C-alpha positions in Angstrom: 10.1 27.5 -2.1 10.9 23.9 -0.6 9.0 21.4 -3.1 8.3 18.7 -0.2 6.1 21.6 1.2 3.9 21.8 -1.9 3.2 17.6 -1.6 -0.5 17.5 -0.1 -1.4 16.0 3.0 -3.4 13.2 0.5 -0.3 12.4 -1.3 2.2 12.1 2.0 -0.4 9.7 3.9 -0.7 7.4 0.5 2.8 7.4 0.3 2.8 6.2 4.2 -0.3 3.9 3.3 0.4 2.2 0.0 3.1 -0.7 0.2 1.3 -3.8 0.3 2.7 -7.1 0.5 1.3 -10.5 -0.3 1.4 -13.1 3.0 -1.4 -15.7 3.0 -0.4 -18.1 5.8 -2.9 -21.0 4.9 -6.6 -21.0 5.1 -7.0 -19.7 8.0 -10.6 -18.4 9.5 -12.0 -15.8 11.7 -14.5 -17.1 14.2 -17.3 -15.1 14.4 -17.5 -12.0 11.9 -17.4 -12.2 8.2 -13.7 -13.3 7.8 -13.9 -15.9 4.5 -11.8 -18.7 4.3 -8.6 -17.7 2.5 -8.9 -20.8 0.1 -12.4 -19.7 -0.8 -11.9 -15.9 -0.6 -13.4 -13.7 -3.7 -12.9 -10.0 -4.4 -16.1 -8.8 -2.4 -15.6 -10.5 0.6 -12.0 -9.0 1.0 -13.5 -5.5 0.8 -16.3 -6.8 3.1 -14.1 -8.2 5.8 -11.7 -4.7 5.2 -14.4 -2.3 5.4 -15.8 -4.4 8.5 -12.0 -4.2 10.1 -12.3 -0.2 9.6 -15.3 0.2 10.8 -14.1 -1.5 14.2 -11.8 1.1 14.8 -13.9 3.8 13.7 -17.2 3.2 14.7 -16.6 3.8 18.6 -14.3 6.7 18.4 -14.7 10.1 19.8 -15.1 12.8 18.2 -16.3 11.0 15.5 -14.9 11.4 12.3 -15.8 11.1 8.4 -14.5 8.3 6.6 -13.0 9.7 3.4 -11.8 7.1 0.9 -8.1 7.3 -0.6 -6.5 5.5 -3.1 -7.1 3.9 -6.2 -9.5 0.6 -7.1 -9.0 -1.9 -4.3 -8.6 -4.9 -6.0 -5.2 -5.3 -7.9 -1.9 -7.6 -7.9 0.5 -8.2 -5.5 3.3 -6.3 -5.8 5.6 -8.3 -3.1 5.4 -12.1 -2.7 6.6 -13.8 0.1 5.7 -17.1 0.0 6.0 -19.4 -3.1 2.3 -19.4 -4.2 1.2 -18.5 -7.8 1.7 -15.5 -9.3 -1.5 -14.5 -10.7 -3.2 -13.8 -7.1 -4.5 -10.4 -6.5 -5.3 -8.6 -2.8 -7.6 -5.9 -1.6 -6.1 -2.8 -0.2 -8.6 -0.2 1.8 -7.6 3.4 3.1 -9.6 6.0 4.4 -8.6 9.2 6.0 -10.7 10.7 9.3 -11.8 14.0 8.4 -13.8 16.5 10.1 -12.1 16.3 13.4 -9.8 19.1 14.7 -6.2 18.2 13.6 -4.7 17.9 17.2 -6.7 14.9 17.9 -5.2 12.8 15.2 -2.9 11.1 17.5 -5.7 10.1 19.5 -7.8 9.0 16.8 -4.8 6.7 15.7 -4.7 5.8 19.9 -8.2 4.6 19.7 -8.0 2.7 16.5 -5.2 0.7 18.4 -7.2 0.1 21.3 -10.5 -0.6 19.2 -8.2 -3.7 17.1 -6.9 -4.8 20.5 -10.2 -5.6 21.8 -11.1 -7.6 18.8 -8.3 -10.0 19.8 -6.4 -8.5 16.8 -2.2 -8.0 17.4 0.6 -6.0 16.5 2.9 -7.1 13.8 6.5 -8.2 14.3 6.9 -4.4 13.7 4.3 -3.0 15.8 5.6 -1.2 18.4 4.5 2.3 19.1 6.5 5.2 20.3 3.6 7.7 21.8 6.4 10.0 22.2 6.1 10.7 18.8 4.1 13.4 17.3 3.0 11.5 14.6 2.9 7.8 15.7 1.9 4.8 13.4 0.3 1.3 14.3 1.0 -1.8 12.2 -1.4 -4.7 13.3 -2.8 -7.9 12.0 -5.9 -9.7 12.3 -5.8 -13.6 13.2 -5.9 -16.4 11.6 -7.3 -14.8 8.2 -4.5 -12.4 8.2 -5.4 -9.3 7.5 -2.9 -6.3 7.7 -4.0 -3.0 9.1 -2.1 0.5 9.6 -3.4 3.3 11.4 -1.3 6.6 10.5 -1.2 10.2 11.6 0.1 12.0 8.6 1.7 15.8 9.3 -0.6 18.4 8.2 1.1 21.2 10.7 4.4 20.4 12.5 4.4 23.8 14.1 1.3 23.2 15.6 1.6 19.7 16.2 -1.6 18.8 13.6 -2.2 15.7 11.4 -4.1 13.7 9.4 -5.3 10.1 10.7 -5.7 7.2 8.3 -6.4 3.6 8.5 -5.1 1.3 5.7 -6.5 -2.4 5.6 -4.9 -4.9 3.1 -5.9 -8.6 2.7 -3.9 -11.9 2.2 -3.4 -12.9 -1.6 -6.3 -14.8 -3.1 -7.1 -16.5 -6.1 -9.7 -15.0 -8.3 -12.9 -17.8 -8.0 -12.6 -20.2 -10.9 -8.9 -19.5 -11.3 -6.7 -22.7 -11.1 -3.2 -22.6 -9.4 -1.9 -24.5 -12.4 -3.6 -22.9 -15.1 -0.6 -19.9 -15.5 -3.2 -17.5 -17.2 -3.8 -14.3 -16.2 -6.7 -13.2 -14.2 -9.3 -10.8 -15.4 -8.6 -7.4 -13.9 -11.2 -5.5 -12.3 -13.0 -3.0 -14.3 -11.6 0.3 -13.3 -7.9 -0.6 -15.1 -7.6 -0.1 -18.8 -4.7 -0.1 -21.2 -3.0 3.8 -20.9 -2.2 6.0 -23.6 1.4 5.5 -25.0 1.8 9.4 -25.2 0.0 10.6 -22.2 1.7 12.4 -19.8 1.1 10.3 -16.7 2.4 7.1 -18.5 5.7 8.9 -19.8 6.3 9.9 -16.0 5.9 6.5 -14.4 8.3 5.0 -17.4 10.7 7.5 -16.7 10.3 6.8 -12.9 10.6 3.2 -13.7 13.8 3.5 -15.5 15.4 5.3 -13.1 14.5 2.8 -10.6 15.7 -0.1 -12.7 19.1 2.0 -12.9 18.9 2.6 -9.1 18.4 -0.9 -8.5 21.9 -2.2 -10.5 19.8 -6.0 -11.5 18.5 -7.0 -14.9 14.2 -7.2 -15.3 12.7 -10.4 -15.9 9.9 -11.1 -18.5 6.8 -9.5 -17.6 4.6 -11.5 -15.6 1.1 -11.7 -15.4 -0.9 -8.8 -13.8 2.5 -6.8 -14.4 2.8 -3.6 -16.6 1.0 -0.9 -17.2 -2.6 0.6 -16.6 -4.8 3.1 -15.7 -6.9 2.9 -12.5 -9.9 5.1 -12.7 -11.9 5.8 -9.1 -13.8 8.5 -7.6 -10.4 10.0 -6.6 -9.2 10.3 -10.5 -7.3 8.7 -12.7 -3.4 7.4 -12.4 -1.3 5.1 -14.6 0.3 2.1 -12.7 3.3 0.3 -14.0 4.1 -2.7 -12.4 7.4 -5.0 -12.9 10.1 -7.6 -11.3 13.9 -8.0 -11.6 15.1 -11.4 -12.3 15.7 -14.2 -9.4 18.3 -12.6 -7.0 19.9 -13.8 -3.5 18.5 -13.1 -0.5 21.6 -10.8 0.8 20.9 -9.0 -3.3 17.6 -8.2 -2.7 17.9 -6.2 0.2 20.5 -4.8 -1.1 18.9 -3.8 -4.3 16.0 -2.3 -2.3 18.6 -0.3 0.0 20.2 1.0 -3.3 16.6 2.0 -4.0 16.1 3.7 -0.9 19.5 5.7 -1.2 18.4 6.9 -4.8 15.1 7.9 -3.8 16.7 9.9 -0.7 19.4 11.6 -3.2 16.9 12.3 -6.2 14.6 14.1 -3.1 11.6 12.0 -2.8 10.0 11.8 0.7 11.1 7.9 2.0 9.6 5.6 4.6 10.9 2.2 4.8 7.7 0.1 5.5 7.3 -3.1 7.5 6.3 -6.6 6.0 5.0 -10.0 6.4 8.2 -12.1 7.1 10.5 -8.8 7.2 11.1 -8.8 3.8 12.9 -5.1 3.1 10.5 -2.5 1.4 10.1 1.0 0.5 8.0 3.4 -0.3 8.4 6.8 -1.5 6.1 10.1 -2.9 7.9 12.3 -5.7 7.5 16.2 -4.1 7.0 17.2 -7.7 5.0 15.3 -9.9 3.3 13.3 -6.8 4.2 10.1 -7.8 4.3 7.1 -5.5 7.1 4.4 -6.0 7.2 0.9 -4.1 10.3 -1.3 -4.2 9.7 -4.5 -2.1 12.1 -7.9 -1.9 10.1 -11.1 -2.5 10.8 -14.8 -1.3 10.3 -15.8 -5.2 13.8 -14.3 -5.7 13.1 -11.0 -7.4 12.7 -7.4 -6.4 9.2 -6.0 -7.3 8.3 -2.8 -8.2 5.1 -0.5 -8.4 5.2 3.3 -9.8 1.7 5.1 -9.7 1.7 8.6 -11.8 -1.5 10.7 -10.8 -3.1 12.2 -14.4 -3.2 15.4 -12.9 -0.6 16.6 -10.8 -2.1 18.4 -7.7 -0.5 21.7 -7.0 0.0 23.3 -3.3 -3.2 24.7 -3.3 -4.9 21.2 -3.1 -2.7 20.5 0.2 
């Protein structure tokens, strides 16, 4: 059996959607709606704004899908930093599958999401051209000026029948938690869903093993652990996962890009499902899903000089029956 066929549809969609990049562009404020100023944003405001953007896309859809939440706790550390802001910022990522409609409607739902967001005045990002001739198109857009980024993606369910599963993701800009000083240098308190994993936990061992192989592929030394980096266990309605985040040392711009390419070559040679991801300011990034244990890995260059890596290993490995 081809191991790629055993990957659940939700795992494939998560692989395509989970790469995030931080790109706050000042203290923009949307006119109308609930968008807060970035400088004054807190976790709940970011979540509320992300949910609002999701519903802008979904509420007028026909047929009307059911939203099913994907992923882990919505608040987490920024994976890629493409500006020179403080390293202890966080961001919100909200992801939903659109369920309860025929698989043949997936592309239509992505198109409707695009149209609804354009009607709201949102724009394509620099990599947002859509190939509607593709069986599984994806849309990449952003709000302005509050700079939330959103994706509408069609994942493959049955390629022979042309059936898919649409998903929507909204990612906030990076922001400092309330009361956090830019100069304090202290690690912010993480959300309650995060906890320290056990060293002997199988998911911890898988996450660390994958991180080690990615380290070898990057061919760049690792930096000391930064605030909000390291190991954590994430629990939410979808289950538990171990999350490992780390960075290389500072690298010249060309070497950062080359390191991401080396990671992509490694993933492909090792049989991972690989997807290069558009990010703010065009910094190179890749997200990959392991077809055997359903780990998701993200590798992204950062304007701070590092390459940042995030590895998420599910506590329970899904089986083919879960697809």
